[in-house]
All heavy atoms as a GROMACS GRO file, in nm:
protein
  542
    1ASN      N    1   0.710  -1.060  -0.296
    1ASN     CA    2   0.819  -1.096  -0.192
    1ASN      C    3   0.846  -1.244  -0.196
    1ASN      O    4   0.959  -1.286  -0.182
    1ASN     CB    5   0.764  -1.056  -0.057
    1ASN     CG    6   0.767  -0.913  -0.022
    1ASN    OD1    7   0.869  -0.842  -0.054
    1ASN    ND2    8   0.658  -0.849   0.024
    2ILE      N    9   0.738  -1.326  -0.219
    2ILE     CA   10   0.765  -1.468  -0.230
    2ILE      C   11   0.844  -1.505  -0.351
    2ILE      O   12   0.939  -1.582  -0.341
    2ILE     CB   13   0.633  -1.546  -0.225
    2ILE    CG1   14   0.558  -1.522  -0.094
    2ILE    CG2   15   0.654  -1.698  -0.251
    2ILE    CD1   16   0.419  -1.576  -0.080
    3ALA      N   17   0.810  -1.441  -0.464
    3ALA     CA   18   0.889  -1.472  -0.592
    3ALA      C   19   1.035  -1.421  -0.569
    3ALA      O   20   1.125  -1.490  -0.615
    3ALA     CB   21   0.824  -1.404  -0.704
    4GLU      N   22   1.050  -1.310  -0.510
    4GLU     CA   23   1.191  -1.254  -0.492
    4GLU      C   24   1.262  -1.345  -0.404
    4GLU      O   25   1.378  -1.374  -0.424
    4GLU     CB   26   1.184  -1.116  -0.436
    4GLU     CG   27   1.322  -1.046  -0.421
    4GLU     CD   28   1.315  -0.896  -0.378
    4GLU    OE1   29   1.206  -0.848  -0.362
    4GLU    OE2   30   1.428  -0.854  -0.347
    5GLY      N   31   1.206  -1.387  -0.290
    5GLY     CA   32   1.265  -1.478  -0.192
    5GLY      C   33   1.306  -1.616  -0.247
    5GLY      O   34   1.407  -1.672  -0.220
    6ALA      N   35   1.227  -1.659  -0.349
    6ALA     CA   36   1.253  -1.784  -0.412
    6ALA      C   37   1.380  -1.780  -0.497
    6ALA      O   38   1.441  -1.879  -0.510
    6ALA     CB   39   1.131  -1.829  -0.496
    7GLY      N   40   1.406  -1.663  -0.536
    7GLY     CA   41   1.532  -1.652  -0.621
    7GLY      C   42   1.655  -1.628  -0.538
    7GLY      O   43   1.772  -1.612  -0.593
    8ARG      N   44   1.653  -1.628  -0.406
    8ARG     CA   45   1.759  -1.605  -0.316
    8ARG      C   46   1.840  -1.736  -0.304
    8ARG      O   47   1.794  -1.847  -0.336
    8ARG     CB   48   1.722  -1.555  -0.180
    8ARG     CG   49   1.652  -1.418  -0.187
    8ARG     CD   50   1.752  -1.313  -0.237
    8ARG     NE   51   1.693  -1.184  -0.264
    8ARG     CZ   52   1.745  -1.068  -0.243
    8ARG    NH1   53   1.867  -1.063  -0.201
    8ARG    NH2   54   1.683  -0.960  -0.275
    9GLY      N   55   1.956  -1.727  -0.249
    9GLY     CA   56   2.045  -1.834  -0.245
    9GLY      C   57   2.024  -1.940  -0.134
    9GLY      O   58   2.082  -2.050  -0.137
   10SER      N   59   1.958  -1.899  -0.030
   10SER     CA   60   1.940  -1.994   0.080
   10SER      C   61   1.796  -1.994   0.134
   10SER      O   62   1.718  -1.899   0.122
   10SER     CB   63   2.039  -1.956   0.194
   10SER     OG   64   1.998  -1.832   0.258
   11ASN      N   65   1.766  -2.101   0.210
   11ASN     CA   66   1.637  -2.105   0.273
   11ASN      C   67   1.617  -2.002   0.378
   11ASN      O   68   1.505  -1.960   0.404
   11ASN     CB   69   1.615  -2.250   0.332
   11ASN     CG   70   1.591  -2.355   0.224
   11ASN    OD1   71   1.556  -2.329   0.110
   11ASN    ND2   72   1.595  -2.478   0.272
   12LYS      N   73   1.729  -1.966   0.449
   12LYS     CA   74   1.720  -1.858   0.546
   12LYS      C   75   1.676  -1.729   0.486
   12LYS      O   76   1.587  -1.660   0.531
   12LYS     CB   77   1.857  -1.844   0.623
   12LYS     CG   78   1.856  -1.743   0.726
   12LYS     CD   79   1.988  -1.726   0.796
   12LYS     CE   80   1.986  -1.630   0.911
   12LYS     NZ   81   2.112  -1.616   0.977
   13GLU      N   82   1.734  -1.691   0.364
   13GLU     CA   83   1.695  -1.574   0.297
   13GLU      C   84   1.549  -1.578   0.255
   13GLU      O   85   1.479  -1.485   0.262
   13GLU     CB   86   1.787  -1.545   0.183
   13GLU     CG   87   1.920  -1.485   0.218
   13GLU     CD   88   2.002  -1.462   0.095
   13GLU    OE1   89   2.046  -1.551   0.027
   13GLU    OE2   90   2.027  -1.343   0.067
   14PHE      N   91   1.517  -1.694   0.199
   14PHE     CA   92   1.380  -1.715   0.146
   14PHE      C   93   1.277  -1.702   0.269
   14PHE      O   94   1.169  -1.635   0.252
   14PHE     CB   95   1.367  -1.863   0.094
   14PHE     CG   96   1.240  -1.884   0.014
   14PHE    CD1   97   1.147  -1.780  -0.016
   14PHE    CD2   98   1.217  -2.018  -0.045
   14PHE    CE1   99   1.037  -1.813  -0.095
   14PHE    CE2  100   1.101  -2.033  -0.116
   14PHE     CZ  101   1.013  -1.932  -0.144
   15SER      N  102   1.310  -1.762   0.378
   15SER     CA  103   1.222  -1.747   0.501
   15SER      C  104   1.201  -1.598   0.540
   15SER      O  105   1.094  -1.556   0.574
   15SER     CB  106   1.294  -1.817   0.613
   15SER     OG  107   1.208  -1.812   0.732
   16HIS      N  108   1.312  -1.516   0.525
   16HIS     CA  109   1.304  -1.378   0.555
   16HIS      C  110   1.202  -1.312   0.467
   16HIS      O  111   1.119  -1.232   0.504
   16HIS     CB  112   1.444  -1.314   0.542
   16HIS     CG  113   1.436  -1.163   0.546
   16HIS    ND1  114   1.415  -1.099   0.667
   16HIS    CD2  115   1.451  -1.067   0.453
   16HIS    CE1  116   1.416  -0.968   0.645
   16HIS    NE2  117   1.438  -0.948   0.514
   17PHE      N  118   1.198  -1.339   0.336
   17PHE     CA  119   1.107  -1.284   0.242
   17PHE      C  120   0.957  -1.340   0.264
   17PHE      O  121   0.866  -1.263   0.242
   17PHE     CB  122   1.151  -1.315   0.091
   17PHE     CG  123   1.257  -1.204   0.052
   17PHE    CD1  124   1.387  -1.233   0.080
   17PHE    CD2  125   1.220  -1.090  -0.010
   17PHE    CE1  126   1.489  -1.143   0.039
   17PHE    CE2  127   1.316  -1.001  -0.049
   17PHE     CZ  128   1.448  -1.028  -0.024
   18LEU      N  129   0.954  -1.456   0.315
   18LEU     CA  130   0.821  -1.506   0.349
   18LEU      C  131   0.764  -1.424   0.474
   18LEU      O  132   0.646  -1.399   0.476
   18LEU     CB  133   0.820  -1.659   0.388
   18LEU     CG  134   0.846  -1.754   0.270
   18LEU    CD1  135   0.856  -1.900   0.316
   18LEU    CD2  136   0.734  -1.746   0.164
   19ASN      N  137   0.849  -1.395   0.562
   19ASN     CA  138   0.812  -1.304   0.676
   19ASN      C  139   0.766  -1.169   0.622
   19ASN      O  140   0.662  -1.118   0.673
   19ASN     CB  141   0.930  -1.280   0.772
   19ASN     CG  142   0.947  -1.402   0.867
   19ASN    OD1  143   0.855  -1.466   0.898
   19ASN    ND2  144   1.067  -1.417   0.911
   20ILE      N  145   0.833  -1.113   0.528
   20ILE     CA  146   0.791  -0.989   0.469
   20ILE      C  147   0.655  -1.000   0.402
   20ILE      O  148   0.562  -0.919   0.419
   20ILE     CB  149   0.894  -0.936   0.368
   20ILE    CG1  150   1.023  -0.905   0.444
   20ILE    CG2  151   0.840  -0.818   0.290
   20ILE    CD1  152   1.143  -0.873   0.353
   21ALA      N  153   0.635  -1.107   0.326
   21ALA     CA  154   0.501  -1.138   0.261
   21ALA      C  155   0.391  -1.151   0.364
   21ALA      O  156   0.284  -1.104   0.347
   21ALA     CB  157   0.510  -1.266   0.174
   22LEU      N  158   0.424  -1.217   0.476
   22LEU     CA  159   0.325  -1.235   0.578
   22LEU      C  160   0.286  -1.097   0.647
   22LEU      O  161   0.173  -1.067   0.669
   22LEU     CB  162   0.375  -1.335   0.691
   22LEU     CG  163   0.272  -1.372   0.795
   22LEU    CD1  164   0.148  -1.442   0.737
   22LEU    CD2  165   0.343  -1.471   0.889
   23GLY      N  166   0.388  -1.020   0.668
   23GLY     CA  167   0.364  -0.882   0.715
   23GLY      C  168   0.276  -0.800   0.619
   23GLY      O  169   0.186  -0.730   0.666
   24SER      N  170   0.303  -0.810   0.496
   24SER     CA  171   0.221  -0.749   0.393
   24SER      C  172   0.073  -0.796   0.395
   24SER      O  173  -0.015  -0.719   0.380
   24SER     CB  174   0.275  -0.765   0.255
   24SER     OG  175   0.406  -0.704   0.243
   25ALA      N  176   0.054  -0.928   0.415
   25ALA     CA  177  -0.082  -0.979   0.427
   25ALA      C  178  -0.148  -0.928   0.547
   25ALA      O  179  -0.277  -0.892   0.536
   25ALA     CB  180  -0.074  -1.133   0.426
   26TYR      N  181  -0.078  -0.910   0.668
   26TYR     CA  182  -0.149  -0.850   0.776
   26TYR      C  183  -0.177  -0.695   0.755
   26TYR      O  184  -0.274  -0.648   0.805
   26TYR     CB  185  -0.059  -0.869   0.900
   26TYR     CG  186  -0.069  -1.006   0.953
   26TYR    CD1  187   0.036  -1.095   0.948
   26TYR    CD2  188  -0.196  -1.055   1.009
   26TYR    CE1  189   0.022  -1.230   1.004
   26TYR    CE2  190  -0.204  -1.184   1.057
   26TYR     CZ  191  -0.103  -1.268   1.056
   26TYR     OH  192  -0.108  -1.402   1.106
   27GLU      N  193  -0.093  -0.635   0.676
   27GLU     CA  194  -0.115  -0.490   0.646
   27GLU      C  195  -0.240  -0.485   0.564
   27GLU      O  196  -0.325  -0.396   0.581
   27GLU     CB  197   0.003  -0.442   0.570
   27GLU     CG  198  -0.012  -0.291   0.533
   27GLU     CD  199   0.110  -0.234   0.466
   27GLU    OE1  200   0.213  -0.304   0.454
   27GLU    OE2  201   0.109  -0.122   0.427
   28LEU      N  202  -0.256  -0.574   0.464
   28LEU     CA  203  -0.376  -0.576   0.378
   28LEU      C  204  -0.501  -0.602   0.467
   28LEU      O  205  -0.608  -0.540   0.436
   28LEU     CB  206  -0.358  -0.679   0.268
   28LEU     CG  207  -0.483  -0.699   0.179
   28LEU    CD1  208  -0.521  -0.561   0.118
   28LEU    CD2  209  -0.451  -0.807   0.082
   29GLU      N  210  -0.493  -0.688   0.568
   29GLU     CA  211  -0.600  -0.717   0.651
   29GLU      C  212  -0.652  -0.585   0.713
   29GLU      O  213  -0.770  -0.554   0.720
   29GLU     CB  214  -0.557  -0.809   0.763
   29GLU     CG  215  -0.672  -0.852   0.848
   29GLU     CD  216  -0.622  -0.959   0.950
   29GLU    OE1  217  -0.534  -1.039   0.922
   29GLU    OE2  218  -0.688  -0.965   1.061
   30THR      N  219  -0.563  -0.503   0.762
   30THR     CA  220  -0.604  -0.375   0.825
   30THR      C  221  -0.661  -0.280   0.721
   30THR      O  222  -0.762  -0.214   0.744
   30THR     CB  223  -0.475  -0.304   0.885
   30THR    OG1  224  -0.422  -0.390   0.980
   30THR    CG2  225  -0.505  -0.170   0.943
   31GLN      N  226  -0.609  -0.275   0.600
   31GLN     CA  227  -0.655  -0.189   0.502
   31GLN      C  228  -0.806  -0.233   0.463
   31GLN      O  229  -0.886  -0.154   0.422
   31GLN     CB  230  -0.566  -0.196   0.375
   31GLN     CG  231  -0.439  -0.121   0.407
   31GLN     CD  232  -0.332  -0.138   0.297
   31GLN    OE1  233  -0.349  -0.221   0.209
   31GLN    NE2  234  -0.223  -0.066   0.308
   32LEU      N  235  -0.826  -0.364   0.456
   32LEU     CA  236  -0.960  -0.412   0.423
   32LEU      C  237  -1.065  -0.377   0.531
   32LEU      O  238  -1.176  -0.336   0.492
   32LEU     CB  239  -0.961  -0.567   0.401
   32LEU     CG  240  -0.892  -0.619   0.277
   32LEU    CD1  241  -0.885  -0.771   0.283
   32LEU    CD2  242  -0.964  -0.576   0.155
   33ILE      N  243  -1.022  -0.384   0.650
   33ILE     CA  244  -1.113  -0.343   0.760
   33ILE      C  245  -1.142  -0.193   0.752
   33ILE      O  246  -1.258  -0.156   0.763
   33ILE     CB  247  -1.051  -0.380   0.900
   33ILE    CG1  248  -1.043  -0.528   0.917
   33ILE    CG2  249  -1.125  -0.319   1.010
   33ILE    CD1  250  -0.956  -0.575   1.032
   34LEU      N  251  -1.044  -0.113   0.725
   34LEU     CA  252  -1.065   0.031   0.709
   34LEU      C  253  -1.154   0.054   0.588
   34LEU      O  254  -1.247   0.140   0.588
   34LEU     CB  255  -0.933   0.101   0.694
   34LEU     CG  256  -0.850   0.110   0.825
   34LEU    CD1  257  -0.713   0.171   0.794
   34LEU    CD2  258  -0.921   0.194   0.929
   35ALA      N  259  -1.130  -0.014   0.476
   35ALA     CA  260  -1.221   0.005   0.357
   35ALA      C  261  -1.365  -0.025   0.390
   35ALA      O  262  -1.459   0.045   0.342
   35ALA     CB  263  -1.168  -0.087   0.244
   36GLN      N  264  -1.393  -0.125   0.474
   36GLN     CA  265  -1.528  -0.157   0.511
   36GLN      C  266  -1.580  -0.043   0.601
   36GLN      O  267  -1.698   0.007   0.585
   36GLN     CB  268  -1.541  -0.295   0.580
   36GLN     CG  269  -1.679  -0.341   0.597
   36GLN     CD  270  -1.743  -0.289   0.730
   36GLN    OE1  271  -1.672  -0.268   0.828
   36GLN    NE2  272  -1.875  -0.263   0.728
   37GLU      N  273  -1.503  -0.001   0.692
   37GLU     CA  274  -1.549   0.104   0.784
   37GLU      C  275  -1.573   0.237   0.712
   37GLU      O  276  -1.665   0.318   0.759
   37GLU     CB  277  -1.446   0.126   0.895
   37GLU     CG  278  -1.446   0.015   0.999
   37GLU     CD  279  -1.339   0.036   1.106
   37GLU    OE1  280  -1.268   0.134   1.114
   37GLU    OE2  281  -1.326  -0.056   1.194
   38PHE      N  282  -1.504   0.271   0.607
   38PHE     CA  283  -1.517   0.390   0.529
   38PHE      C  284  -1.634   0.374   0.420
   38PHE      O  285  -1.657   0.465   0.345
   38PHE     CB  286  -1.395   0.436   0.466
   38PHE     CG  287  -1.295   0.496   0.569
   38PHE    CD1  288  -1.158   0.443   0.574
   38PHE    CD2  289  -1.334   0.586   0.667
   38PHE    CE1  290  -1.076   0.497   0.661
   38PHE    CE2  291  -1.247   0.637   0.758
   38PHE     CZ  292  -1.118   0.594   0.757
   39GLY      N  293  -1.691   0.257   0.412
   39GLY     CA  294  -1.795   0.225   0.321
   39GLY      C  295  -1.754   0.188   0.181
   39GLY      O  296  -1.842   0.184   0.092
   40PHE      N  297  -1.634   0.153   0.154
   40PHE     CA  298  -1.597   0.106   0.023
   40PHE      C  299  -1.624  -0.042   0.004
   40PHE      O  300  -1.621  -0.089  -0.113
   40PHE     CB  301  -1.441   0.130   0.003
   40PHE     CG  302  -1.406   0.275   0.004
   40PHE    CD1  303  -1.342   0.330   0.114
   40PHE    CD2  304  -1.441   0.354  -0.102
   40PHE    CE1  305  -1.304   0.466   0.108
   40PHE    CE2  306  -1.406   0.493  -0.103
   40PHE     CZ  307  -1.342   0.546   0.007
   41LEU      N  308  -1.643  -0.119   0.111
   41LEU     CA  309  -1.673  -0.259   0.105
   41LEU      C  310  -1.796  -0.282   0.192
   41LEU      O  311  -1.805  -0.231   0.297
   41LEU     CB  312  -1.561  -0.350   0.153
   41LEU     CG  313  -1.432  -0.355   0.079
   41LEU    CD1  314  -1.337  -0.438   0.155
   41LEU    CD2  315  -1.456  -0.416  -0.063
   42SER      N  316  -1.883  -0.375   0.156
   42SER     CA  317  -1.991  -0.420   0.242
   42SER      C  318  -1.947  -0.523   0.329
   42SER      O  319  -1.828  -0.581   0.313
   42SER     CB  320  -2.105  -0.478   0.160
   42SER     OG  321  -2.061  -0.598   0.095
   43MET      N  322  -2.009  -0.548   0.438
   43MET     CA  323  -1.974  -0.656   0.534
   43MET      C  324  -1.954  -0.789   0.466
   43MET      O  325  -1.852  -0.863   0.488
   43MET     CB  326  -2.066  -0.660   0.650
   43MET     CG  327  -2.017  -0.755   0.764
   43MET     SD  328  -1.844  -0.719   0.831
   43MET     CE  329  -1.883  -0.577   0.928
   44PRO      N  330  -2.046  -0.832   0.386
   44PRO     CA  331  -2.027  -0.964   0.312
   44PRO      C  332  -1.906  -0.964   0.225
   44PRO      O  333  -1.831  -1.066   0.221
   44PRO     CB  334  -2.154  -0.976   0.226
   44PRO     CG  335  -2.258  -0.894   0.303
   44PRO     CD  336  -2.193  -0.782   0.359
   45GLU      N  337  -1.878  -0.852   0.157
   45GLU     CA  338  -1.758  -0.844   0.077
   45GLU      C  339  -1.628  -0.860   0.168
   45GLU      O  340  -1.531  -0.932   0.130
   45GLU     CB  341  -1.749  -0.712  -0.004
   45GLU     CG  342  -1.847  -0.706  -0.115
   45GLU     CD  343  -1.852  -0.568  -0.179
   45GLU    OE1  344  -1.840  -0.465  -0.107
   45GLU    OE2  345  -1.876  -0.554  -0.298
   46LEU      N  346  -1.630  -0.783   0.279
   46LEU     CA  347  -1.522  -0.791   0.371
   46LEU      C  348  -1.500  -0.936   0.420
   46LEU      O  349  -1.383  -0.981   0.414
   46LEU     CB  350  -1.546  -0.695   0.488
   46LEU     CG  351  -1.435  -0.705   0.600
   46LEU    CD1  352  -1.297  -0.659   0.548
   46LEU    CD2  353  -1.473  -0.625   0.725
   47MET      N  354  -1.609  -1.004   0.455
   47MET     CA  355  -1.593  -1.139   0.510
   47MET      C  356  -1.543  -1.232   0.409
   47MET      O  357  -1.458  -1.317   0.436
   47MET     CB  358  -1.734  -1.187   0.566
   47MET     CG  359  -1.774  -1.095   0.676
   47MET     SD  360  -1.663  -1.062   0.811
   47MET     CE  361  -1.625  -1.220   0.878
   48THR      N  362  -1.585  -1.216   0.281
   48THR     CA  363  -1.534  -1.305   0.173
   48THR      C  364  -1.382  -1.276   0.152
   48THR      O  365  -1.305  -1.376   0.153
   48THR     CB  366  -1.607  -1.270   0.044
   48THR    OG1  367  -1.745  -1.306   0.056
   48THR    CG2  368  -1.548  -1.348  -0.074
   49LEU      N  369  -1.341  -1.154   0.151
   49LEU     CA  370  -1.202  -1.128   0.131
   49LEU      C  371  -1.113  -1.166   0.248
   49LEU      O  372  -1.006  -1.219   0.231
   49LEU     CB  373  -1.184  -0.973   0.102
   49LEU     CG  374  -1.236  -0.926  -0.038
   49LEU    CD1  375  -1.237  -0.776  -0.049
   49LEU    CD2  376  -1.166  -0.996  -0.152
   50MET      N  377  -1.172  -1.144   0.373
   50MET     CA  378  -1.100  -1.187   0.490
   50MET      C  379  -1.072  -1.336   0.490
   50MET      O  380  -0.967  -1.383   0.538
   50MET     CB  381  -1.165  -1.130   0.618
   50MET     CG  382  -1.160  -0.982   0.632
   50MET     SD  383  -0.996  -0.911   0.661
   50MET     CE  384  -0.972  -0.966   0.831
   51GLY      N  385  -1.178  -1.412   0.450
   51GLY     CA  386  -1.153  -1.555   0.454
   51GLY      C  387  -1.053  -1.601   0.356
   51GLY      O  388  -0.962  -1.686   0.392
   52LYS      N  389  -1.045  -1.539   0.245
   52LYS     CA  390  -0.937  -1.570   0.147
   52LYS      C  391  -0.799  -1.520   0.203
   52LYS      O  392  -0.695  -1.598   0.181
   52LYS     CB  393  -0.972  -1.503   0.008
   52LYS     CG  394  -1.084  -1.566  -0.057
   52LYS     CD  395  -1.119  -1.495  -0.189
   52LYS     CE  396  -1.242  -1.555  -0.259
   52LYS     NZ  397  -1.266  -1.497  -0.384
   53LEU      N  398  -0.798  -1.409   0.258
   53LEU     CA  399  -0.667  -1.355   0.320
   53LEU      C  400  -0.623  -1.443   0.425
   53LEU      O  401  -0.496  -1.470   0.436
   53LEU     CB  402  -0.693  -1.213   0.360
   53LEU     CG  403  -0.563  -1.143   0.410
   53LEU    CD1  404  -0.450  -1.139   0.303
   53LEU    CD2  405  -0.598  -0.998   0.447
   54ILE      N  406  -0.705  -1.487   0.515
   54ILE     CA  407  -0.668  -1.568   0.625
   54ILE      C  408  -0.606  -1.702   0.575
   54ILE      O  409  -0.511  -1.756   0.625
   54ILE     CB  410  -0.784  -1.593   0.729
   54ILE    CG1  411  -0.817  -1.460   0.805
   54ILE    CG2  412  -0.756  -1.711   0.822
   54ILE    CD1  413  -0.946  -1.468   0.883
   55LEU      N  414  -0.679  -1.755   0.470
   55LEU     CA  415  -0.621  -1.885   0.414
   55LEU      C  416  -0.482  -1.861   0.357
   55LEU      O  417  -0.392  -1.943   0.371
   55LEU     CB  418  -0.717  -1.924   0.297
   55LEU     CG  419  -0.676  -2.044   0.225
   55LEU    CD1  420  -0.669  -2.175   0.316
   55LEU    CD2  421  -0.780  -2.083   0.116
   56LEU      N  422  -0.459  -1.743   0.289
   56LEU     CA  423  -0.328  -1.707   0.238
   56LEU      C  424  -0.227  -1.696   0.348
   56LEU      O  425  -0.119  -1.746   0.333
   56LEU     CB  426  -0.346  -1.582   0.156
   56LEU     CG  427  -0.210  -1.535   0.093
   56LEU    CD1  428  -0.155  -1.635  -0.008
   56LEU    CD2  429  -0.229  -1.392   0.024
   57GLN      N  430  -0.263  -1.637   0.455
   57GLN     CA  431  -0.172  -1.626   0.573
   57GLN      C  432  -0.137  -1.760   0.624
   57GLN      O  433  -0.018  -1.784   0.653
   57GLN     CB  434  -0.237  -1.535   0.684
   57GLN     CG  435  -0.252  -1.388   0.641
   57GLN     CD  436  -0.347  -1.312   0.737
   57GLN    OE1  437  -0.435  -1.374   0.802
   57GLN    NE2  438  -0.336  -1.179   0.731
   58LYS      N  439  -0.230  -1.844   0.640
   58LYS     CA  440  -0.198  -1.982   0.683
   58LYS      C  441  -0.104  -2.055   0.589
   58LYS      O  442  -0.024  -2.123   0.629
   58LYS     CB  443  -0.333  -2.054   0.699
   58LYS     CG  444  -0.408  -2.015   0.819
   58LYS     CD  445  -0.541  -2.094   0.834
   58LYS     CE  446  -0.631  -2.037   0.948
   58LYS     NZ  447  -0.755  -2.117   0.958
   59MET      N  448  -0.129  -2.031   0.453
   59MET     CA  449  -0.046  -2.095   0.360
   59MET      C  450   0.104  -2.050   0.365
   59MET      O  451   0.192  -2.131   0.358
   59MET     CB  452  -0.104  -2.077   0.215
   59MET     CG  453  -0.230  -2.148   0.189
   59MET     SD  454  -0.322  -2.097   0.043
   59MET     CE  455  -0.203  -2.140  -0.080
   60ILE      N  456   0.118  -1.926   0.380
   60ILE     CA  457   0.250  -1.862   0.393
   60ILE      C  458   0.321  -1.924   0.526
   60ILE      O  459   0.433  -1.959   0.519
   60ILE     CB  460   0.246  -1.712   0.396
   60ILE    CG1  461   0.203  -1.662   0.266
   60ILE    CG2  462   0.385  -1.651   0.438
   60ILE    CD1  463   0.180  -1.508   0.269
   61CYS      N  464   0.243  -1.925   0.632
   61CYS     CA  465   0.303  -1.977   0.759
   61CYS      C  466   0.337  -2.125   0.738
   61CYS      O  467   0.455  -2.172   0.782
   61CYS     CB  468   0.204  -1.964   0.874
   61CYS     SG  469   0.181  -1.798   0.933
   62SER      N  470   0.258  -2.205   0.681
   62SER     CA  471   0.287  -2.344   0.660
   62SER      C  472   0.406  -2.363   0.565
   62SER      O  473   0.487  -2.450   0.585
   62SER     CB  474   0.163  -2.422   0.600
   62SER     OG  475   0.048  -2.418   0.677
   63PHE      N  476   0.414  -2.282   0.468
   63PHE     CA  477   0.529  -2.285   0.369
   63PHE      C  478   0.648  -2.254   0.449
   63PHE      O  479   0.755  -2.321   0.430
   63PHE     CB  480   0.502  -2.186   0.261
   63PHE     CG  481   0.599  -2.194   0.149
   63PHE    CD1  482   0.684  -2.301   0.120
   63PHE    CD2  483   0.615  -2.088   0.058
   63PHE    CE1  484   0.769  -2.310   0.019
   63PHE    CE2  485   0.708  -2.091  -0.049
   63PHE     CZ  486   0.782  -2.211  -0.065
   64LYS      N  487   0.654  -2.151   0.538
   64LYS     CA  488   0.766  -2.120   0.618
   64LYS      C  489   0.813  -2.234   0.705
   64LYS      O  490   0.923  -2.264   0.719
   64LYS     CB  491   0.735  -1.995   0.692
   64LYS     CG  492   0.864  -1.940   0.764
   64LYS     CD  493   0.837  -1.808   0.824
   64LYS     CE  494   0.963  -1.775   0.904
   64LYS     NZ  495   0.942  -1.712   1.027
   65VAL      N  496   0.712  -2.295   0.772
   65VAL     CA  497   0.746  -2.413   0.858
   65VAL      C  498   0.804  -2.518   0.782
   65VAL      O  499   0.910  -2.583   0.827
   65VAL     CB  500   0.617  -2.459   0.936
   65VAL    CG1  501   0.636  -2.592   1.006
   65VAL    CG2  502   0.569  -2.352   1.040
   66ALA      N  503   0.752  -2.548   0.662
   66ALA     CA  504   0.809  -2.657   0.581
   66ALA      C  505   0.948  -2.632   0.533
   66ALA      O  506   1.035  -2.711   0.532
   66ALA     CB  507   0.722  -2.691   0.460
   67LEU      N  508   0.976  -2.502   0.512
   67LEU     CA  509   1.104  -2.455   0.456
   67LEU      C  510   1.206  -2.470   0.563
   67LEU      O  511   1.318  -2.512   0.539
   67LEU     CB  512   1.092  -2.311   0.403
   67LEU     CG  513   1.218  -2.251   0.339
   67LEU    CD1  514   1.246  -2.328   0.200
   67LEU    CD2  515   1.195  -2.105   0.315
   68VAL      N  516   1.174  -2.429   0.682
   68VAL     CA  517   1.263  -2.429   0.798
   68VAL      C  518   1.288  -2.577   0.832
   68VAL      O  519   1.409  -2.624   0.862
   68VAL     CB  520   1.205  -2.357   0.917
   68VAL    CG1  521   1.285  -2.384   1.047
   68VAL    CG2  522   1.204  -2.209   0.888
   69ALA      N  523   1.189  -2.663   0.825
   69ALA     CA  524   1.211  -2.810   0.859
   69ALA      C  525   1.298  -2.872   0.755
   69ALA      O  526   1.377  -2.966   0.785
   69ALA     CB  527   1.076  -2.879   0.861
   70LYS      N  528   1.300  -2.819   0.627
   70LYS     CA  529   1.386  -2.877   0.522
   70LYS      C  530   1.531  -2.832   0.543
   70LYS      O  531   1.620  -2.907   0.503
   70LYS     CB  532   1.328  -2.824   0.390
   70LYS     CG  533   1.406  -2.885   0.277
   70LYS     CD  534   1.335  -2.818   0.145
   70LYS     CE  535   1.413  -2.870   0.027
   70LYS     NZ  536   1.364  -2.810  -0.099
   71SER      N  537   1.555  -2.727   0.612
   71SER     CA  538   1.695  -2.685   0.639
   71SER      C  539   1.780  -2.773   0.721
   71SER      O  540   1.745  -2.836   0.804
   71SER     CB  541   1.689  -2.542   0.690
   71SER     OG  542   1.629  -2.455   0.607
   0.00000   0.00000   0.00000
């Protein structure tokens, strides 16, 4: 979604695709929790992945804020 949005013609469109990417990241968060609950991930594995995912979510949000400020 981020790559597709980068190819769009305006920052407004790009921002829309960043929102979609953020929504996908939150969806992945739910899927990781379920994977741990069903025994596919250990708690340490979940915590490692969640830490990385939260960092990615923050990066997308920061990118969006910077993009909107640039407009």
